[in-house]
N, C-alpha and C positions, 0 to 999 in steps of 0.2 A: 634089869632090862633083858629082853630076849635077844638071841643072836640075830634073828631075822630083822628085828627092829634096828639093831646096830648096823647091820649090813645096808639097810635102806638109807639110814642117815649118812653113812659113809659115802654111798653112791651119790646122794644129793650134793654133799659138800664138794666132792671131786668135780661134779659137773659145774657147780658155781664157780670154783677156782679156775676152771678151764675157760668158761664163757665170760668171766669178768673183764679181762683185758680187751677182748673183742668188743664187748658192749660199750666199754669206756671209750674205745677208739671211735666207734660209730657215733656215740653221744657227743664227744668233743668236736668231731667233724661237722656235725649238724649245727652245734652251737657256734662254731667259728663262722660257718656260712651265714647263719642268721645275724651274727655281729657285723659281718661285712655288708650285708644287704641293708640292715636297719640302722647301723651306726651305734648300736648299744650292745652291752654284754648280755648274752642270754642266761637265764637262771639255770637252765639244764646243764651248762658247762660247769658251774660252781657245784652243783649237786653231784656230778660225776666225779669231780676231783675229791670231794669230801668222802665219797663212798670208798674210793680206792686210791690212797695216796701213793701207792707203789706203781701205778700205771705209768708207762712212759709218756713223755710229752709228745703230742702229735705234731707232725710237720705243719708249719703254717700254710694256709691255702694262698697261693700267689694271686696278687691282684692283677687282673688283666690289663695290659698296656693299652693306652688309647689308640684307636685305629688311626693310621696316618691319613692326612687330608688327601682326598683323591685329586689327581691332576685335572685342571679345568678342561672341560670339553668345549670345543669351538661350537658356537651356535650357527648351524648351517641354514636355519630358517630365514626367509626374506622378510624384511620389515614390510608391513602393509603400507601402501601409499597414503600420505596424509592428504585427504581430499580438501582440507581447508586451505592448503597452499596452492591448489590449482587455480590459475587465474590471478595469483598474487604476483608481487614484484619478483622479477627474476625468472619467471617461467612463461606464462602467457596470460592474456587477459584483454581488458578494454581500457583504453585511455585516449579518448577522442579518436577512436579507431581500434581495430583488432591488431594485437601485436604478439610477437614471440621474441624472446631475447635470452641470452645466456646469463647465468647468475652473476658474472662479473660485469655485465652490461656493456661489454665491448662489441657485441654483435646484436643487432636488433632489426627486425622487419616489421613494418606497420602497413596495414592495408586500409585504404579509404576509397570510397566511390561516391559520385554525385550524378544523379539522373534528373534531367528537367524535361517535362512534357509541357507543351504550350499550344494554346489556341490564340490566333491573332486575326483581327479584322483591321484592314487598312483602306481608307478612302483617299485616293490620290487625285489631286486637282492639277490638271495640266493645261498648258496654253495650246490652242489649236486655231486653224484658219477655217472659217465657216465656208459654206457653199458659195456665199456671195462675196467671198474674199475678205470679209471683216474678221478681225481677231476675236477670239472667244476662249472659253474654258470648257473643259470636259472633265467628268468625274469617272474614275475607274475604281471599282470595288474589288478587294482581294480578301479572301477568308480561307483559312486552312488550319488543320492541326499539324503540329510539327514536333520533332525530337531534335532540338538544336544543340543538346549538350548531354553527353554521357561520358564521364571521365573516370578512369581507374588510376589510382595513384599508389605507388609503392615507395616507402620512405623508411629511413632508419639510419643506422650507423654500422660501420665495419672497422675491425681492428682496434677502435678507440671511440669513445663517445664524442671526440672532437672531429672525427671524419664522418660526415653525414652525406646522405644522398637523397634525391627525389627523382622519380621517373613517373611521368604522367602521360597517359595516352587518351585521346578523345575519340571514341568509337563513332560518334555522331558525324564528325566532319573529317575523320581520318588524319589527324595531325598530332604532333608531339608538342603541346604547349609548354612543357617543362621537362628538362632532363639535366639535373644539376648535381655537381659534387662540390661540397663546401668543407674547407679545412679551417678550423678555429686555431690559429696560432696562439692567440690569447682570447679565451672566450669572452664575448661581448665587448671586445676591444679591437681585435684585428682578425678578420675573416677573409679568406680567398675563395671566391666562387667562380666556377667555370661551367659552361654548357649553355642550355636554353633556359632563360628565366626572364622575369619582367624587368624592364629598364627602370631605374629609380627616378621616375619622372611622373608627376601628377598622382596625387593620392587616390583619385577615383579609379585609375587603372591599377595602382599597386594593390588596392584592396582585393581580397579574395573574391572572385566572381560569385562564389557560392554564399558569401557573407554580405553582399550588397543588399540594400533595401529597396532598390528599384530594378526592374528587369533589364533596362537598357542603360548604357552609359550616357552621360550628357553629351549633347552636340558641341558644347563649349570646351570639352576636354580635348587636349591635343598633346602630341609628343610622347605618349606612353605606348605600352604594349609589350608583348613578349619578343625576345630577340636572342640571337646567338652572340655570346661574348664572354668577357672575363671582367671580374669586379672585385674590388676590395672594399670592405665596410666594417662597421662595428656591430653587425647583425641588426641593422637599423630598424627593421620592422618589429623587433621584440624588446629592445632596450628602453629604459626610461631615462629621461634627461636628454643629453645631447646625442643626436643621431647623425650619421654621415655615411655616404657611399660614393664611389667613383669607379666608372667602368668604361670599357671600350667595346663597341657593338658593331654588328653589320649594318645597323639602321634599316631593319626590315619593317615594313608598314603593317599595321593591323594587329589584332590580338593574337593570331596564330602565326608564329614565325616560321618561315620556310626552313627546311632542313638542308640548306645549301652546303655543298662541299666543293672546295677548289674553284670558287667563283669570286669575281671582284666584289669588294664591299665598299661602303661609302668612304671611310668608316665614320663612326659617330662617337664622340666623347660625351658622356653623360655624368653629371655630378649632382649630389643632393646634400643639403645641410639643413638640420632642423632641430627642434627641441620640443619635448613634451613633459608635462609635470605629473605623469602617472596615468595618463589616459591610454586606453587601447585605441590608438589613433588609426589603425588600419582595419577596423571593423566599423561599418557605417552606423549600426544601431547601438544603443547604450544598454547592453545586457548586464554590464557590471553595476550600473547604478552608482549613487554616491554624490558627494558635493561637486562643485565646479571643477572641471578638468579641461585641459586644452592641449593641442598640439599644432605646431606651425612648421612649415617647410619651404625652402627655396630651392628650385631646381633649374639647371641649365643644360642645354645640349647643343652641340655643334657638329654638323655633318661636313666632313672634308670631301672634296670633289674627286675622290679616287675613281669613281665610276664614270668620269668624263662626260657627265650630262650638262656641264656648265651651269649647274644650279647648286648652290650651297645654302642649306637652311640652318637657321639659328633659332633656338627656343629659349625663352625664359618663363618660369612659372612660379607663382606664389600660391600656396594653399594652406588652409587651416581647418581645424575641427574643434568644436566645443561641445562638451557634454555636462549635463547636470540633471540628476534624478530622473533618468529616462528620456530626457530631451537631448537630441543631437542635432547640431547645426554645422554644416560644412560649406565652405566657399572657396573659390579659386579664380585666378585670372592668369591668362597666358598671352604671350606675344610671340609672333613668328615673323622673322625677317629673312629676306632672300637676297643673296648676292649672286649675280649671274655670271661673273667672270672670275675675279679673285675671291678668296675666302672672306676677307674683311674689306673688300673694295666697295664701299658705299652701300651696304645692305639697307634695304628699305622695308618698312613694316608691311607685311602681307596680310596678316590676319590678327585679330584680337578676339579671344574667346573667354567667356566667364560663365560661372554658374553659382547658384545659391540654393541649398537644399536643407530642409528641416523635417525631422521625423520625431514622433513622440511614442515611446513604447509604453503600453498600458499593461501593467501586471505581467510583463514579458509574454503577452499573448497577442494583442492587437497593436498595430502600428500604422496610423495614418502618416503619409509622407507627401510632401509638396516640393517641387523643384522648378526653378526658372533658369533657362540657359539662353545665351546669346552668342552669335558669331558675326563679327563685322569683317567682311572681306574688303580690304583696302585696294585690291586690284581693280575693283569696279566701284564706281561712285555710289550706286544705289543698292548693292548687294548686302542684304541683312537677313540673317536667319534667327528665328526665335523658337523656343520650345517651352511649353507649359505642361507639366506632368503632375497628375495627382494619383496617388497609389494607396492601397490598403492591404496590409499584410496580416496573415493569420499564422502565428507560429504554434503549430500543434505539438511538435517536439523540438523546440528551438529551431536552429538552422537545419537540423536533420530532416525535418518534415514541415514544410511551410507552403502556404498557398498565397500567391501574389497576384494582385489585380492592378493594372495600370491603365489610365486613360490619358492620352497625350494629344495636344494640339500644336501643330507645327505651322509657323507663319514664315513663308519664304518670299522675300521681296527681291526681285531680280532687276538688273540693269536693263535699259532699253535694248530691244532686239528688233530684227527685221519683222518678226512675227508680231511683236507687241511693242510699238514705238514708245508707248507710255508705260513707265514702271508700274507693276501691279503686284499686289501681295496675294500669293497662293495659299490656300488653306488645306492642310492634310490632317486627317484624324486617324488615330491609332488606338485600338483597344487590344490589350493582351492579358490573358489569364494563364498563369503558370503554376504548376505543381512541382515542387522540388523534393526529392528524396535522397538522403545521403547517410553515410555512416563513416 
């Protein structure tokens, strides 16, 4: 072999020996990395070790420590409102009136309103003296549109569901027919009411004016109406079973009690005791439907002569209502006695009043109604008043939108007078058509 060839082979061997450890280092590192990533030993690692057993062991590649969990970052974004809850319980909505209340139900405001527009025609028959001096009768016609009733009511509770309130104002006549605070010591067992509200006497008056099925109250009803006073009861217009109420009132006359302050009062003690077997006894029509139900009540009222008019009135009334499958029948009888000197010093019957009413609700839309009323005034031998009323109601949206039409015939027989020495029965005709809107 030539020297040049030996020199070339020597140079190649020296380069191989110098590069071998470096190549082995690179090969092992790549093999270890592949093993870490794939979970298996690479073949290149074994080949490198077999080629050069004298190569130093490479340092193991450290496995990266898992990254620490980051600290939770507070979510500063606002939740979108759940529109499905708007109008639901605890926020706002509709429940026989618009209402808003707190989620705990301790504070609530409810808004209701009722508006009545009416057309009425009245033919009035009166006694007159003719030109020749003979007694006779004359007819006077009256016809007009009217707005007899527009009430706005705010009701609800404050601080607790047991402390309720109602404030009602009538814009049509400018009165405050109701302004009441009621505290339920024991719900449906013991309530205390103060303010202006209806005396617990006569079902026809206790009924909501907006829920009656005839436009006018019966002439035979007496002793009822709104008044200023204080009353304890078991929430008698809402409970089922035994109902009772007892109160002290100013004994103001009429449906709209005066807002009297620091004035003498009668006063009047009014009590009521009754029973119903599940009937809604203070709504005239049978919107609930169902089998036979009934409610009965006995009321009494006594006026003390604190106003020094030497007249003390005593009232006793019995009323009842029966309902079955849309048919409702209500009836009542009342007695009034007057003592002119002492409270119970020989009172004598002054008036007797009674009424009988029946209505039949057809598919909760149409309701024909018929009522007969009578008042016998015992102060005069011949005084007797009668009323016959027929009505037809169309309930478009229940009591919230209804159209009522009434035709009434009034028969008034009066005692003998200087104008008419012979008792005569006068005839009066009334037609009324009324549209009621409420919410």
